[in-house]
C-alpha positions as CSV (number, residue, x, y, z in Angstrom):
1,X,46.5,120.8,103.3
2,X,46.1,122.1,106.9
3,X,43.8,124.6,108.6
4,X,45.5,126.3,111.5
5,X,43.2,127.4,114.3
6,X,44.4,130.1,116.7
7,X,42.4,131.1,119.7
8,X,43.4,134.6,121.0
9,X,42.7,136.9,123.9
10,X,44.6,140.2,123.9
11,X,47.7,138.9,122.0
12,X,48.2,141.8,119.5
13,X,52.0,141.7,120.4
14,X,52.6,138.1,119.4
15,X,49.9,137.0,116.9
16,X,51.5,138.6,113.9
17,X,54.7,136.4,114.0
18,X,52.5,133.3,114.6
19,X,50.4,133.9,111.7
20,X,53.3,134.7,109.3
21,X,55.1,131.4,110.3
22,X,52.0,129.4,109.6
23,X,51.2,131.3,106.2
24,X,54.7,130.9,105.1
25,X,54.3,127.1,105.0
26,X,53.0,125.6,101.7
27,X,51.0,123.1,103.8
28,X,48.7,125.6,105.3
29,X,45.7,126.7,103.3
30,X,44.2,129.0,105.9
31,X,44.7,130.5,109.3
32,X,41.6,131.1,111.5
33,X,42.1,133.3,114.5
34,X,39.2,133.4,117.0
35,X,39.4,136.7,118.9
36,X,37.8,135.6,122.2
37,X,36.7,138.9,123.6
38,X,39.9,140.9,123.2
39,X,40.1,144.5,124.3
40,X,43.2,145.3,122.2
41,X,43.9,145.2,118.5
42,X,44.3,141.4,118.2
43,X,41.6,141.0,115.5
44,X,42.9,143.9,113.3
45,X,46.5,142.7,113.6
46,X,45.3,139.2,112.6
47,X,43.4,140.7,109.6
48,X,46.4,142.7,108.4
49,X,48.5,139.4,108.4
50,X,46.1,137.5,106.4
51,X,44.1,135.4,108.7
52,X,40.5,134.8,108.7
53,X,39.2,136.2,111.9
54,X,36.2,135.2,114.0
55,X,35.1,137.4,116.9
56,X,33.5,136.4,120.2
57,X,32.2,139.6,121.6
58,X,33.0,138.4,125.0
59,X,35.4,135.9,126.4
60,X,34.0,132.4,126.1
61,X,37.1,130.3,127.0
62,X,39.7,128.7,125.0
63,X,37.7,125.4,124.4
64,X,34.8,127.4,123.0
65,X,37.1,129.4,120.8
66,X,38.7,126.2,119.4
67,X,35.3,124.7,118.8
68,X,34.3,127.8,116.8
69,X,37.6,127.6,114.7
70,X,37.2,123.9,114.1
71,X,33.6,124.5,113.0
72,X,34.7,126.8,110.2
73,X,38.0,125.0,109.0
74,X,37.8,123.7,105.5
75,X,40.5,121.2,105.8
76,X,40.4,117.7,107.4
77,X,43.8,118.2,109.0
78,X,43.7,120.9,111.8
79,X,46.8,122.4,113.7
80,X,45.8,124.3,116.9
81,X,48.4,126.8,118.0
82,X,48.5,129.4,120.9
83,X,48.6,133.0,119.9
84,X,51.5,133.8,122.2
85,X,54.2,131.4,120.8
86,X,57.5,133.0,120.8
87,X,60.1,131.8,118.3
88,X,57.7,129.8,116.1
89,X,59.1,129.3,112.6
90,X,57.6,127.9,109.5
91,X,59.7,124.7,110.0
92,X,58.0,124.0,113.1
93,X,54.6,124.3,111.5
94,X,55.7,121.9,108.8
95,X,57.0,119.5,111.2
C-alpha cells in the first residue's frame, strides 16, 4: 500500500482532482495534505475530498511540508505529488 503526500499552498482550485485521482487507486491507503500556510480554502477542500490534513499556520516551504507529511505516513511506500497537477488520473498514480 502507498501513502500519498501532497504539500499545498493556496491550491483550492486544483487539489480536489489530485486527491480524487489518488483515492480512486486501490493501491493508496491514505492521502495526507500539508496545508503550508494557505490563505484560501485548501484545507477544507482537502478534508471534503477525504484527505488527512495537517496545517502549518505559516508557510514553511515545500521541503518542510514534505518532512511533516512523511513523518505522519503509515505506509513504507510514499508517493509525493504536487497539489496543482492538471490532468492527473488514477492510472498515473498506479503507474
